[in-house]
MARBA-3410 file (N, C-alpha, C, O; in Angstrom, 1 decimal):
116
0.8,-1.2,0.0,0.0,0.0,0.0,0.9,1.2,0.0,1.4,1.6,1.0 ~ 1.0,1.9,-1.1,1.9,3.1,-1.2,1.0,4.3,-1.1,-0.1,4.4,-1.8 ~ 1.5,5.2,-0.3,0.7,6.5,-0.2,1.4,7.6,-1.0,2.6,7.8,-0.8 ~ 0.6,8.2,-1.9,1.2,9.3,-2.7,1.6,10.5,-1.9,0.8,10.9,-1.0 ~ 2.8,11.0,-2.1,3.2,12.2,-1.3,2.5,13.4,-1.9,2.7,13.7,-3.1
1.9,14.1,-1.1,1.2,15.3,-1.5,2.2,16.5,-1.6,3.1,16.6,-0.7 ~ 2.0,17.4,-2.5,2.9,18.6,-2.6,2.6,19.5,-1.3,1.4,19.6,-0.9 ~ 3.6,20.1,-0.8,3.4,20.9,0.4,2.6,22.2,0.1,2.5,22.7,-1.0 ~ 1.9,22.7,1.1,1.2,23.9,1.1,1.8,24.8,2.1,2.1,24.4,3.3 ~ 2.1,26.1,1.8,2.7,27.0,2.7,1.7,28.1,3.1,1.0,28.7,2.2
1.8,28.5,4.4,1.1,29.7,4.9,2.1,30.7,5.1,3.1,30.5,5.8 ~ 1.9,31.9,4.4,2.9,33.0,4.5,2.2,34.2,5.2,1.2,34.6,4.7 ~ 2.8,34.6,6.3,2.2,35.8,7.0,3.3,36.9,6.8,4.4,36.7,7.2 ~ 2.8,38.0,6.3,3.7,39.1,6.1,3.0,40.5,6.4,1.8,40.5,6.5 ~ 3.8,41.5,6.6,3.3,42.8,6.9,3.4,43.7,5.7,4.3,43.7,4.9
2.3,44.5,5.5,2.2,45.4,4.3,1.4,46.6,4.7,0.2,46.4,5.0 ~ 1.9,47.8,4.6,1.2,49.0,4.8,0.2,49.0,5.9,-1.0,49.3,5.8 ~ 0.7,48.7,7.1,-0.1,48.8,8.3,-1.0,47.6,8.5,-1.9,47.6,9.4 ~ -0.9,46.5,7.7,-1.7,45.4,7.8,-0.9,44.1,7.9,0.3,44.1,7.4 ~ -1.4,43.1,8.5,-0.8,41.8,8.5,-1.6,40.9,7.5,-2.9,40.7,7.7
-1.0,40.3,6.5,-1.7,39.5,5.5,-1.3,38.0,5.7,-0.1,37.8,6.0 ~ -2.2,37.1,5.5,-1.9,35.7,5.6,-2.4,35.1,4.3,-3.6,35.1,4.0 ~ -1.5,34.5,3.5,-1.9,33.9,2.3,-1.3,32.5,2.2,-0.5,32.1,3.0 ~ -1.9,31.7,1.3,-1.4,30.3,1.1,-0.9,30.1,-0.3,-1.5,30.6,-1.3 ~ 0.2,29.4,-0.5,0.7,29.1,-1.8,1.2,27.7,-1.9,1.6,27.1,-0.9
1.2,27.2,-3.1,1.7,25.8,-3.4,3.2,25.8,-3.5,3.9,24.8,-3.0 ~ 3.8,26.8,-4.1,5.3,26.9,-4.3,5.9,28.1,-3.6,5.3,29.2,-3.7 ~ 7.0,27.9,-3.0,7.7,29.0,-2.3,9.2,28.8,-2.6,9.8,27.7,-2.4 ~ 9.9,29.9,-3.0,11.3,29.9,-3.3,12.0,31.1,-2.8,11.3,32.2,-2.6 ~ 13.3,31.0,-2.6,14.1,32.2,-2.4,14.3,32.7,-3.8,14.8,32.0,-4.7
13.9,34.0,-4.0,13.9,34.5,-5.4,15.3,34.9,-5.9,16.3,35.1,-5.1 ~ 15.5,34.9,-7.2,16.7,35.4,-7.8,16.8,36.9,-7.6,17.9,37.5,-7.6 ~ 15.7,37.6,-7.4,15.7,39.0,-7.0,16.2,39.1,-5.6,15.5,38.6,-4.7 ~ 17.3,39.7,-5.3,17.9,39.8,-4.0,16.9,40.3,-3.0,16.4,41.4,-3.2 ~ 16.7,39.6,-1.9,15.9,40.1,-0.8,14.4,39.8,-0.9,13.6,40.4,-0.2
14.0,38.9,-1.8,12.6,38.6,-2.0,12.3,37.1,-1.8,13.2,36.3,-2.1 ~ 11.1,36.8,-1.4,10.6,35.5,-1.4,9.6,35.4,-2.5,8.8,36.3,-2.7 ~ 9.7,34.3,-3.3,8.9,34.2,-4.5,7.8,33.1,-4.2,8.1,32.0,-3.8 ~ 6.5,33.5,-4.5,5.4,32.6,-4.3,4.7,32.3,-5.7,4.5,33.3,-6.5 ~ 4.3,31.1,-5.9,3.6,30.7,-7.1,2.4,29.9,-6.7,2.3,29.3,-5.6
1.4,29.9,-7.5,0.1,29.2,-7.3,-0.5,29.5,-6.0,-0.6,28.6,-5.1 ~ -1.0,30.7,-5.8,-1.7,31.1,-4.6,-3.0,30.4,-4.5,-3.7,30.2,-5.5 ~ -3.4,30.0,-3.3,-4.6,29.2,-3.0,-5.6,30.0,-2.3,-5.3,30.6,-1.2 ~ -6.8,30.0,-2.8,-7.9,30.7,-2.1,-9.1,29.7,-1.9,-9.2,28.8,-2.7 ~ -9.9,30.0,-0.9,-11.1,29.1,-0.7,-12.1,29.1,-1.8,-12.1,30.1,-2.6
-12.8,28.1,-1.9,-13.9,28.0,-2.9,-15.1,28.9,-2.5,-15.3,29.1,-1.3 ~ -15.8,29.4,-3.5,-17.0,30.2,-3.2,-18.2,29.3,-2.9,-19.2,29.3,-3.7 ~ -18.2,28.5,-1.9,-19.2,27.6,-1.6,-20.2,28.1,-0.5,-21.3,27.5,-0.3 ~ -19.8,29.1,0.2,-20.7,29.6,1.3,-21.2,31.0,0.9,-20.7,31.7,0.0 ~ -22.3,31.3,1.6,-23.0,32.6,1.3,-22.3,33.7,2.1,-22.5,34.9,1.8
-21.5,33.4,3.1,-20.8,34.4,3.9,-19.6,34.8,3.2,-18.7,34.0,2.8 ~ -19.4,36.1,3.0,-18.2,36.7,2.3,-17.3,37.3,3.3,-17.7,38.2,4.0 ~ -16.1,36.9,3.3,-15.1,37.5,4.1,-14.4,38.7,3.4,-13.8,38.4,2.3 ~ -14.5,39.9,3.8,-14.0,41.1,3.1,-12.5,41.0,3.0,-11.9,41.4,2.0 ~ -11.8,40.4,4.0,-10.3,40.3,3.9,-9.9,39.4,2.8,-9.0,39.7,2.1
-10.6,38.2,2.8,-10.2,37.3,1.7,-10.6,37.8,0.3,-9.8,37.6,-0.6 ~ -11.7,38.5,0.2,-12.0,39.1,-1.1,-11.0,40.2,-1.5,-10.7,40.3,-2.7 ~ -10.5,40.9,-0.5,-9.5,42.0,-0.8,-8.2,41.3,-1.4,-7.7,41.8,-2.4 ~ -7.8,40.2,-0.7,-6.6,39.5,-1.2,-6.9,38.9,-2.6,-6.0,38.9,-3.4 ~ -8.1,38.3,-2.8,-8.4,37.7,-4.1,-8.3,38.7,-5.2,-7.7,38.5,-6.3
-8.9,39.9,-4.9,-8.8,41.0,-6.0,-7.4,41.5,-6.2,-7.0,41.8,-7.3 ~ -6.7,41.6,-5.1,-5.3,42.1,-5.2,-4.4,41.1,-6.0,-3.6,41.6,-6.8 ~ -4.6,39.8,-5.8,-3.8,38.8,-6.6,-4.5,38.2,-7.8,-4.0,37.2,-8.3 ~ -5.6,38.8,-8.2,-6.3,38.3,-9.4,-5.4,38.4,-10.6,-4.9,39.5,-10.9 ~ -5.2,37.3,-11.3,-4.4,37.3,-12.5,-2.9,37.2,-12.3,-2.1,37.3,-13.2
-2.5,37.1,-11.0,-1.1,37.1,-10.7,-0.6,35.7,-10.8,-1.1,34.7,-10.2 ~ 0.4,35.5,-11.6,1.0,34.2,-11.8,2.1,33.9,-10.7,2.2,32.8,-10.3 ~ 2.8,34.9,-10.4,3.9,34.8,-9.4,4.0,36.1,-8.7,3.9,37.2,-9.3 ~ 4.3,36.1,-7.4,4.4,37.3,-6.6,5.7,37.3,-5.8,6.2,36.2,-5.4 ~ 6.3,38.4,-5.5,7.5,38.6,-4.8,7.3,39.4,-3.6,6.8,40.5,-3.7
7.6,38.8,-2.4,7.4,39.5,-1.1,8.8,39.8,-0.5,9.6,38.9,-0.4 ~ 9.0,41.1,-0.1,10.3,41.4,0.5,10.6,40.5,1.7,9.7,40.4,2.6 ~ 11.8,40.0,1.9,12.1,39.2,3.0,11.9,39.9,4.3,11.4,39.3,5.3 ~ 12.2,41.2,4.4,12.0,41.9,5.6,10.6,42.1,6.1,10.3,42.5,7.2 ~ 9.6,41.9,5.1,8.2,42.0,5.5,7.6,40.7,6.0,6.5,40.6,6.5
8.3,39.6,5.7,7.8,38.2,6.1,7.9,38.1,7.6,9.0,38.3,8.2 ~ 6.8,37.7,8.2,6.8,37.5,9.7,7.0,36.0,10.0,7.7,35.6,10.9 ~ 6.3,35.1,9.2,6.4,33.7,9.4,6.0,32.9,8.2,5.2,33.4,7.4 ~ 6.6,31.8,8.0,6.2,30.8,6.9,6.0,29.4,7.6,6.9,29.0,8.3 ~ 4.9,28.8,7.3,4.6,27.5,7.9,4.2,26.6,6.7,3.6,27.0,5.8
4.6,25.3,6.8,4.1,24.3,5.9,2.9,23.7,6.6,3.0,23.2,7.7 ~ 1.8,23.7,5.9,0.5,23.2,6.5,0.0,22.0,5.7,0.4,21.8,4.5 ~ -1.0,21.3,6.3,-1.5,20.2,5.6,-2.6,20.6,4.6,-2.8,19.9,3.5 ~ -3.3,21.6,4.9,-4.4,22.1,4.0,-4.5,23.6,4.0,-4.2,24.2,5.0 ~ -4.9,24.2,2.9,-5.0,25.7,2.9,-6.1,26.1,3.8,-7.2,25.5,3.9
-5.9,27.2,4.5,-7.0,27.9,5.3,-7.6,29.0,4.6,-7.5,29.1,3.4 ~ -8.2,29.9,5.3,-8.8,31.1,4.7,-7.8,32.3,4.8,-7.3,32.7,5.8 ~ -7.4,32.8,3.6,-6.5,34.0,3.6,-7.2,35.1,4.3,-8.4,35.3,4.3 ~ -6.4,35.9,5.0,-7.0,37.0,5.7,-6.1,38.2,5.8,-4.9,38.1,5.7 ~ -6.7,39.4,6.1,-6.0,40.6,6.3,-6.5,41.2,7.7,-7.7,41.2,7.9
-5.5,41.6,8.5,-5.9,42.2,9.8,-5.0,43.4,10.0,-3.9,43.4,9.5 ~ -5.5,44.3,10.8,-4.7,45.5,11.2,-3.6,45.1,12.1,-3.8,44.2,12.9 ~ -2.5,45.9,12.1,-1.5,45.7,13.1,-2.0,46.1,14.4,-2.8,47.0,14.5 ~ -1.6,45.4,15.5,-2.2,45.7,16.8,-1.8,47.1,17.4,-2.5,47.7,18.1 ~ -0.6,47.6,17.1,-0.1,48.8,17.6,-0.4,49.9,16.6,0.2,49.9,15.5
-1.2,51.0,17.0,-1.5,52.0,16.0,-0.3,52.8,15.6,-0.3,53.4,14.5 ~ 0.8,52.8,16.4,2.0,53.6,16.0,2.7,52.9,14.9,3.5,53.6,14.1 ~ 2.5,51.6,14.7,3.1,50.9,13.6,2.4,51.1,12.3,3.0,50.9,11.2 ~ 1.2,51.7,12.3,0.5,52.0,11.1,1.0,53.3,10.5,1.1,54.3,11.2 ~ 1.4,53.3,9.3,1.9,54.5,8.7,1.9,54.3,7.2,1.9,53.2,6.7
1.8,55.4,6.5,1.9,55.4,5.0,3.4,55.5,4.6,3.7,55.6,3.4 ~ 4.3,55.7,5.6,5.7,55.8,5.3,6.3,54.4,5.5,6.1,53.7,6.5 ~ 7.1,54.0,4.5,7.7,52.7,4.5,9.2,52.9,4.6,9.8,53.7,3.7 ~ 9.9,52.3,5.5,11.4,52.5,5.6,12.1,51.7,4.5,11.6,50.6,4.2 ~ 13.1,52.2,4.0,13.9,51.5,3.0,14.6,50.4,3.7,15.2,50.6,4.7
14.6,49.2,3.1,15.2,48.0,3.8,16.7,48.2,3.9,17.4,48.7,3.0 ~ 17.3,47.7,5.0,18.7,47.8,5.2,19.3,46.6,4.5,18.7,45.6,4.1 ~ 20.6,46.7,4.2,21.3,45.7,3.5,21.5,44.5,4.4,21.7,44.6,5.6 ~ 21.3,43.3,3.9,21.5,42.1,4.7,22.9,41.6,4.7,23.3,40.7,5.4 ~ 23.7,42.2,3.8,25.1,41.8,3.7,26.0,42.8,4.3,25.8,44.0,4.2
27.1,42.4,5.0,28.0,43.4,5.6,28.8,44.1,4.5,29.0,43.5,3.4 ~ 29.3,45.3,4.8,30.1,46.0,3.8,31.3,45.2,3.5,31.9,44.5,4.3 ~ 31.8,45.4,2.3,33.1,44.7,1.9,34.3,45.3,2.6,34.3,46.5,2.8 ~ 35.2,44.4,3.0,36.4,44.9,3.7,37.5,45.1,2.6,37.8,44.2,1.8 ~ 38.0,46.3,2.5,39.1,46.5,1.6,40.4,46.0,2.2,40.7,46.3,3.4
41.3,45.4,1.4,42.6,44.9,1.9,43.6,45.9,1.8,44.8,45.7,2.1
END
């Protein structure tokens, strides 16, 4: 009795413009673009219920037609491998001081070169 290995599903939680977003993707890579995480095949729930979640609908419309997305590494809060996709959601940051329309330029992850 052989059990087929299922492809992993990833839950990605990241911060964007005063909000915390949680999305699900089938494929996750360290991008060739320096400082980015690359996601492919985003997963959203089926429209089987009459209750509409505004956060999920916002994410669906944001990523409509997107084949691949790149999220800055410094914005990623957490990445988990899960057994099944959940409901994507958007929530406000808990601290109002963290909400701002100003975004800081990311610092370099590499130390400066040492001249010999």
